[in-house]
Legacy VTK file of the C-alpha trace (Angstrom):
# vtk DataFile Version 3.0
C-alpha trace
ASCII
DATASET POLYDATA
POINTS 540 float
96.737 111.845 44.086
100.416 112.736 44.111
102.169 113.933 40.971
105.253 112.047 39.757
107.268 115.225 39.901
106.388 115.685 43.563
107.448 112.137 44.363
110.761 112.563 42.617
111.388 115.785 44.503
110.643 114.020 47.783
113.018 111.210 46.950
115.606 113.757 45.936
115.262 115.505 49.323
115.599 112.213 51.185
118.653 111.197 49.191
120.391 114.553 49.523
119.483 115.463 53.098
118.465 112.500 55.206
120.949 109.945 53.888
124.015 112.161 54.437
122.803 112.894 57.975
122.414 109.184 58.679
125.877 108.565 57.236
127.346 111.198 59.580
125.610 109.591 62.565
126.926 106.170 61.574
130.496 107.401 61.150
130.430 109.259 64.468
129.029 106.183 66.192
131.827 104.004 64.858
134.555 106.524 65.632
133.421 107.394 69.151
132.477 103.808 69.890
135.962 102.541 69.115
137.606 105.499 70.798
135.642 105.044 74.058
137.364 101.720 74.914
140.763 102.640 73.501
142.706 102.738 76.780
140.989 99.890 78.647
143.156 97.103 80.031
142.465 93.461 79.236
140.243 92.858 82.274
138.386 96.177 82.129
134.934 96.771 80.707
133.070 100.010 80.093
129.654 100.281 81.764
127.288 101.084 78.933
123.926 100.781 80.650
122.259 99.971 83.979
118.794 98.437 83.752
116.348 97.911 86.618
113.942 94.958 86.360
111.316 95.098 89.107
109.302 91.919 89.599
106.324 91.374 91.856
103.380 88.969 91.961
101.206 91.706 93.434
100.379 95.240 92.423
102.910 97.932 93.382
101.141 101.274 93.392
104.290 103.416 93.127
106.256 101.161 90.790
107.689 104.021 88.716
108.978 105.899 91.757
110.596 102.761 93.191
112.341 101.968 89.888
113.668 105.525 89.643
115.066 105.377 93.171
116.647 101.984 92.546
118.256 103.315 89.364
119.905 106.111 91.377
121.554 103.487 93.591
123.112 101.575 90.698
126.859 102.236 90.590
128.985 102.895 88.711
126.929 105.197 86.501
127.469 104.955 82.737
129.198 107.833 80.977
127.007 110.545 79.468
126.062 110.069 75.821
124.926 112.854 73.515
121.655 111.795 71.832
122.176 108.454 73.598
124.862 107.556 71.043
127.975 109.718 71.253
130.153 109.649 74.440
131.567 113.083 73.657
132.964 113.802 77.140
134.633 110.389 77.338
136.086 110.880 73.860
137.505 114.245 74.893
139.076 112.614 77.959
140.678 109.872 75.873
142.145 112.435 73.482
143.994 113.950 76.459
144.535 110.624 78.206
148.231 111.128 78.867
147.501 114.422 80.596
144.566 113.383 82.815
144.716 109.625 83.495
146.869 109.949 86.640
145.151 113.052 88.060
142.403 113.068 90.715
138.790 113.578 89.625
138.751 117.092 91.082
141.266 118.194 88.424
139.370 116.723 85.480
137.598 119.507 83.501
133.792 119.404 83.369
133.813 118.741 79.639
135.647 115.435 80.101
134.780 112.141 81.819
136.827 109.159 82.897
135.550 105.819 81.578
132.943 104.263 83.889
134.358 100.790 84.557
132.769 97.672 86.023
133.761 97.507 89.700
132.838 94.418 91.706
133.000 96.337 94.984
130.574 98.974 93.735
128.255 96.276 92.414
128.081 94.634 95.852
127.369 98.012 97.432
124.615 98.682 94.889
122.942 95.368 95.715
123.088 96.096 99.440
121.690 99.605 99.015
118.837 98.358 96.827
117.912 95.649 99.285
117.983 98.105 102.190
115.809 100.519 100.231
113.247 97.829 99.467
113.223 96.805 103.134
112.533 100.399 104.157
109.677 100.479 101.634
108.053 97.550 103.430
109.287 94.742 101.145
110.970 92.777 103.910
111.884 89.744 101.840
113.016 91.383 98.589
115.816 89.742 96.615
118.248 91.622 94.376
120.513 90.017 91.784
122.788 91.408 89.117
123.549 90.042 85.667
126.295 91.449 83.439
126.190 91.078 79.677
129.530 91.741 77.940
129.676 92.960 74.352
132.867 94.233 72.725
134.537 95.564 75.870
131.254 97.043 77.090
129.088 95.859 79.976
125.301 95.986 80.260
124.267 95.479 83.897
120.784 94.209 84.718
119.561 94.474 88.315
116.650 92.117 88.920
114.661 93.060 92.007
112.124 90.481 93.166
110.051 92.615 95.495
107.917 89.957 97.135
105.002 91.315 99.139
104.733 94.517 101.111
102.205 95.119 103.863
99.145 97.198 104.610
98.752 98.773 108.030
96.025 96.991 109.971
96.096 98.060 113.604
98.119 100.668 115.494
98.359 100.339 119.268
99.693 103.146 121.483
101.182 102.551 124.917
101.970 105.375 127.391
103.463 105.597 130.856
101.919 109.010 131.575
98.219 109.879 131.387
98.809 113.565 130.567
101.044 112.779 127.596
98.563 110.112 126.511
95.723 112.656 126.478
97.739 115.141 124.406
98.813 112.590 121.797
95.407 110.927 121.510
93.709 114.298 121.048
95.739 114.803 117.862
95.411 111.199 116.652
93.390 112.156 113.561
96.572 113.596 112.026
98.493 110.337 112.378
100.610 109.102 109.464
99.794 105.477 110.322
96.319 104.996 108.887
94.654 101.639 108.397
94.921 100.373 104.830
98.019 102.471 104.035
101.007 100.693 102.494
103.650 100.392 105.183
107.077 101.995 104.790
109.680 102.847 107.401
109.505 106.476 106.342
105.950 106.514 107.717
107.345 105.587 111.114
109.802 108.473 110.965
107.028 110.854 109.909
104.853 109.673 112.776
107.718 110.018 115.237
108.315 113.610 114.112
104.585 114.385 114.322
104.327 113.139 117.913
107.404 115.145 118.916
105.857 118.267 117.357
102.553 117.718 119.157
104.292 117.387 122.517
106.666 120.273 121.771
103.751 122.595 120.984
102.182 121.797 124.359
105.181 122.830 126.439
107.205 119.602 126.486
110.412 120.999 125.050
112.632 118.139 126.244
110.382 115.483 124.719
112.293 113.953 121.791
112.308 111.103 119.313
114.215 109.011 121.845
110.990 108.759 123.854
109.222 106.934 121.023
109.804 103.349 119.900
108.010 101.158 117.348
107.483 97.431 117.162
105.976 95.802 114.081
104.242 92.452 113.798
104.113 91.058 110.245
102.058 87.965 111.094
98.462 88.261 109.934
96.682 86.688 112.902
93.467 86.346 110.901
95.150 83.550 108.981
95.476 81.506 112.188
92.059 82.151 113.673
91.065 78.463 113.947
92.393 77.223 117.265
93.536 73.623 117.353
93.403 73.188 113.560
96.968 73.489 112.203
95.908 71.991 108.846
93.272 74.663 108.174
95.670 77.385 109.348
98.265 76.185 106.849
95.681 76.152 104.050
94.667 79.732 104.906
98.289 80.893 104.844
99.018 79.274 101.452
95.826 80.699 99.964
96.726 84.177 101.210
100.210 84.094 99.699
98.839 82.974 96.324
96.128 85.647 96.181
96.686 89.213 95.067
95.544 90.493 98.450
98.318 92.065 100.488
99.022 90.909 103.996
98.647 93.265 106.924
100.879 94.510 109.682
100.259 95.596 113.277
102.303 98.417 114.796
102.877 99.012 118.509
103.882 102.572 119.401
105.467 102.893 122.838
105.979 106.307 124.438
108.138 106.289 127.579
109.985 108.781 129.718
113.245 107.032 128.785
116.477 108.243 130.417
115.620 111.947 130.264
113.980 112.823 133.578
112.877 116.192 132.151
111.127 114.751 129.115
107.714 115.137 130.785
108.358 118.578 132.274
105.971 121.189 130.892
107.608 124.569 130.315
106.259 128.095 130.199
107.891 131.151 128.661
109.692 133.493 131.048
111.527 136.724 130.232
111.807 137.692 126.565
114.734 139.956 125.657
115.385 141.160 122.098
118.707 142.530 120.801
117.835 144.186 117.433
121.458 145.105 116.625
123.352 142.371 118.454
127.143 142.492 118.273
128.565 140.085 120.881
127.733 138.280 124.128
128.946 141.376 125.962
125.629 143.008 125.008
123.870 140.945 127.671
125.666 142.833 130.450
126.205 146.181 128.700
124.434 148.811 130.849
124.986 151.584 128.292
122.535 150.118 125.760
119.198 151.796 125.006
116.409 149.951 126.827
112.770 149.906 125.789
109.848 147.753 126.835
106.563 146.863 125.156
104.291 144.684 127.264
106.494 141.920 128.630
109.156 142.143 125.910
112.436 143.952 126.650
114.439 145.561 123.831
118.098 146.530 124.076
119.676 148.665 121.331
123.050 150.050 120.487
121.286 152.313 118.009
117.514 152.767 117.933
117.202 152.104 114.209
113.861 150.229 114.072
110.688 150.785 116.074
110.241 148.197 118.802
106.481 147.923 118.231
107.185 146.616 114.716
109.342 143.828 116.111
106.964 143.053 118.973
104.166 142.200 116.533
106.388 139.526 114.993
107.264 137.810 118.288
104.993 134.916 119.297
106.770 133.772 122.456
104.819 135.568 125.195
105.820 135.681 128.841
103.667 133.395 130.982
102.321 131.353 128.054
102.928 127.659 127.541
106.026 127.085 125.426
105.351 126.023 121.827
107.931 124.895 119.294
105.646 126.216 116.546
105.685 129.683 118.155
109.482 129.572 118.367
109.802 128.706 114.675
107.144 131.259 113.705
108.994 134.003 115.547
112.194 133.348 113.611
110.294 133.096 110.305
108.257 136.287 110.716
111.233 138.352 111.879
113.107 137.092 108.836
110.286 138.199 106.542
110.901 141.814 107.597
114.039 141.714 105.452
116.148 143.952 107.713
118.182 141.268 109.486
121.174 139.343 108.247
120.771 136.579 110.826
118.212 135.629 113.473
118.795 133.397 116.487
116.187 132.475 119.094
117.909 131.066 122.185
115.973 129.450 125.043
117.501 128.604 128.405
116.065 127.332 131.643
115.433 130.088 134.154
117.638 130.180 137.220
114.795 131.702 139.230
111.572 129.985 138.168
111.155 126.231 137.833
110.082 124.785 134.460
110.443 128.229 132.876
112.354 129.138 129.718
113.899 132.578 129.351
114.158 133.676 125.738
116.880 135.795 124.117
116.412 136.853 120.490
119.618 137.950 118.768
119.231 139.933 115.540
122.048 141.097 113.287
121.349 144.077 111.043
121.672 143.808 107.311
122.546 146.532 104.847
119.760 149.121 104.830
120.165 150.686 101.379
120.633 149.108 97.960
121.387 151.000 94.768
121.637 149.019 91.534
122.280 150.472 88.055
121.582 148.364 84.986
122.463 149.100 81.355
121.263 147.034 78.381
121.831 147.039 74.634
119.269 145.324 72.412
117.846 144.993 68.919
114.412 144.100 67.601
112.272 143.568 64.533
111.219 147.236 64.383
114.522 148.867 65.339
118.206 148.250 64.779
119.757 149.375 68.061
118.316 149.955 71.520
119.897 151.372 74.668
118.296 151.402 78.107
119.429 152.446 81.566
117.651 151.727 84.848
118.454 152.856 88.376
116.930 150.907 91.254
116.932 152.146 94.838
115.755 150.144 97.870
115.392 151.238 101.473
114.637 148.161 103.596
113.876 150.127 106.779
112.078 153.249 105.612
110.981 155.507 108.530
112.403 152.906 110.955
109.328 150.726 110.446
110.846 147.839 108.453
108.964 149.327 105.506
110.443 148.480 102.110
110.658 151.469 99.783
111.530 150.697 96.158
112.102 153.420 93.549
112.928 152.628 89.934
113.966 155.181 87.329
114.367 153.936 83.777
114.794 155.302 80.286
116.006 154.387 76.857
115.977 154.963 73.117
115.490 152.821 70.027
117.251 153.701 66.775
116.566 152.762 63.172
119.317 152.373 60.616
118.902 154.397 57.424
120.755 152.524 54.690
120.272 155.362 52.227
121.722 157.970 54.558
124.860 159.947 53.943
127.933 160.514 56.042
129.574 158.097 58.425
127.817 155.108 60.000
126.857 157.013 63.169
124.920 159.615 61.171
122.773 156.918 59.569
120.963 156.094 62.833
117.652 157.909 63.321
115.683 158.161 66.580
112.677 155.862 66.442
111.442 155.557 70.055
112.168 157.311 73.313
110.807 156.125 76.654
111.310 156.860 80.337
109.501 156.203 83.568
109.474 156.578 87.328
107.856 153.928 89.558
107.751 153.487 93.318
106.368 150.979 95.832
106.087 151.138 99.597
105.600 147.808 101.383
104.334 147.998 104.986
104.743 144.798 107.076
101.298 145.339 108.608
97.633 145.631 107.735
96.447 149.147 106.850
92.669 149.472 106.463
89.630 151.010 108.150
88.581 147.519 109.316
89.922 145.528 112.253
93.070 143.487 111.675
91.617 140.854 114.042
89.968 139.307 110.964
93.378 137.804 110.208
95.375 135.359 112.258
98.240 137.154 113.967
100.787 135.050 112.106
99.222 135.808 108.714
98.706 139.568 108.903
99.082 140.797 105.321
101.620 143.245 104.027
100.103 146.452 102.669
101.631 147.618 99.392
101.089 151.077 97.936
102.479 151.705 94.469
102.434 154.275 91.733
104.301 155.465 88.696
104.303 157.187 85.363
105.785 155.947 82.100
106.114 157.912 78.864
106.536 156.420 75.392
107.389 158.797 72.526
107.275 157.321 69.027
108.855 159.904 66.690
106.409 161.408 64.174
103.586 159.143 65.338
102.375 159.521 68.920
103.180 160.187 72.561
101.671 157.857 75.173
101.587 158.538 78.919
100.648 155.709 81.285
99.902 156.727 84.892
99.085 154.063 87.482
98.474 153.683 91.217
97.571 150.670 93.326
96.664 149.640 96.849
97.025 145.922 97.577
97.596 143.279 100.225
99.827 140.233 100.189
100.045 137.485 102.768
101.398 133.959 103.061
98.950 131.315 104.210
101.461 128.476 104.221
104.906 127.603 102.937
103.430 126.896 99.491
100.414 129.218 99.314
100.504 133.017 98.996
97.528 135.328 98.508
97.237 138.749 96.902
94.316 141.176 96.974
94.054 144.531 95.157
90.964 146.449 96.356
92.014 149.598 94.509
93.810 150.041 91.209
93.989 152.967 88.806
95.515 152.925 85.342
95.195 156.014 83.114
96.466 156.065 79.524
96.739 159.378 77.722
97.753 160.132 74.129
98.378 163.903 74.056
100.029 163.738 70.630
99.235 161.475 67.704
99.516 161.351 63.935
97.182 159.939 61.334
100.104 157.988 59.960
100.640 154.963 62.175
103.910 152.985 62.369
102.080 149.761 61.550
99.454 148.711 58.975
LINES 1 541
540 0 1 2 3 4 5 6 7 8 9 10 11 12 13 14 15 16 17 18 19 20 21 22 23 24 25 26 27 28 29 30 31 32 33 34 35 36 37 38 39 40 41 42 43 44 45 46 47 48 49 50 51 52 53 54 55 56 57 58 59 60 61 62 63 64 65 66 67 68 69 70 71 72 73 74 75 76 77 78 79 80 81 82 83 84 85 86 87 88 89 90 91 92 93 94 95 96 97 98 99 100 101 102 103 104 105 106 107 108 109 110 111 112 113 114 115 116 117 118 119 120 121 122 123 124 125 126 127 128 129 130 131 132 133 134 135 136 137 138 139 140 141 142 143 144 145 146 147 148 149 150 151 152 153 154 155 156 157 158 159 160 161 162 163 164 165 166 167 168 169 170 171 172 173 174 175 176 177 178 179 180 181 182 183 184 185 186 187 188 189 190 191 192 193 194 195 196 197 198 199 200 201 202 203 204 205 206 207 208 209 210 211 212 213 214 215 216 217 218 219 220 221 222 223 224 225 226 227 228 229 230 231 232 233 234 235 236 237 238 239 240 241 242 243 244 245 246 247 248 249 250 251 252 253 254 255 256 257 258 259 260 261 262 263 264 265 266 267 268 269 270 271 272 273 274 275 276 277 278 279 280 281 282 283 284 285 286 287 288 289 290 291 292 293 294 295 296 297 298 299 300 301 302 303 304 305 306 307 308 309 310 311 312 313 314 315 316 317 318 319 320 321 322 323 324 325 326 327 328 329 330 331 332 333 334 335 336 337 338 339 340 341 342 343 344 345 346 347 348 349 350 351 352 353 354 355 356 357 358 359 360 361 362 363 364 365 366 367 368 369 370 371 372 373 374 375 376 377 378 379 380 381 382 383 384 385 386 387 388 389 390 391 392 393 394 395 396 397 398 399 400 401 402 403 404 405 406 407 408 409 410 411 412 413 414 415 416 417 418 419 420 421 422 423 424 425 426 427 428 429 430 431 432 433 434 435 436 437 438 439 440 441 442 443 444 445 446 447 448 449 450 451 452 453 454 455 456 457 458 459 460 461 462 463 464 465 466 467 468 469 470 471 472 473 474 475 476 477 478 479 480 481 482 483 484 485 486 487 488 489 490 491 492 493 494 495 496 497 498 499 500 501 502 503 504 505 506 507 508 509 510 511 512 513 514 515 516 517 518 519 520 521 522 523 524 525 526 527 528 529 530 531 532 533 534 535 536 537 538 539
């Protein structure tokens, strides 16, 4: 049961708070609404909203995604509206109309927007783009229409997209003109993007084309490209015409299929041919591998004064021996005499980049002038800055103190001991002050020390696996980094306690894939000491 007094108070709050707010919103809507079309000519209309209406007689599994993509293609875009009501940026533009109306868009400030006007040319382009998009999504017979509703110099554009039917993949047939290539591609067929029952889109064809090129490229066929692959699609469901010599029954089957909710199927023929490139089917092996860790110019290739070192079959040429060659050799996956692999080429560039000591990395392959079907490899590395020193000063305040000051100094050595080891040292300290309102003297004398803290922390990151067990347990491309860390931090709370936190850790970190990283800490020590404390605590 509610008391009358409570009800009257509630009504009082609504009358004195909510109603004025609604009145402000109404006034702003009227003012900005009138102001937004102030400078429009007689045949101009402001685009207020674009609406996508997607129609289909059959289920579209990714309807939301398709509508979002279609909405991005609708042009022109309406002006931005704060809270969906106030075109603040357009209003600001109109207030300075005389200054900005004849200037290019690049000179219009970010806080202002030109009016988005109905443009017949842009509408036609939007319709074409939407229809092309639907075609690429497998809706080959989609229709797109636009309807414009005009209200008080504003236009509301409705795009009606009648999707029609898309197709499910039924059968995929591969045709080759070379038995070796056929064996390689068929061996990896389980990873195909074109699986039976999948909704067909043209992007699937592009994904499959890229997959086949990668498969061939990882087996030595470096010149094999997307030009060697063609697709042909057949949208006629032959099952509908299975009765030979009975055109009436075939017609009945076709009509029944189109009226049902069952999607029609599509057959895809994949043709892989040598094409015009006579080297497309040449299988390459890796020849000489030469690494320039501090490359300066093409003159380095013939400079006899450079320092030369060799590990296995990899040659290193230095101006300055600033990083151990065995560290680099472990991150190179193109080995002399092995079959060329595009994946190994990419992995080499990626793993060398993860060392963090190079500004740029370029892996260049060229056909050997001595050995047939052999690729010589030059790896050009440009050094980056070895040392970083960064100071940082902060001023803060909090619920328990009035003024805080902190200073941190961060030092990084990206090539510690010439092993591409990352050494990080951080020194930090600061104080927190309380303000004593009852103090005497000037304002500076009224601040009392409340907290004092400082610390020293260090980490050493080795780009290799350090442990008493064999590193062969890990794949060579996923060898973990070994990270050793330690530090000590001291917190002194005046008149209350002193806390010392000492820590040390031994951990591993490695990347399994582009999106998955692992961390393992087999050893970790954290010791907290309180050498000084008071019975009176700073909190209840």
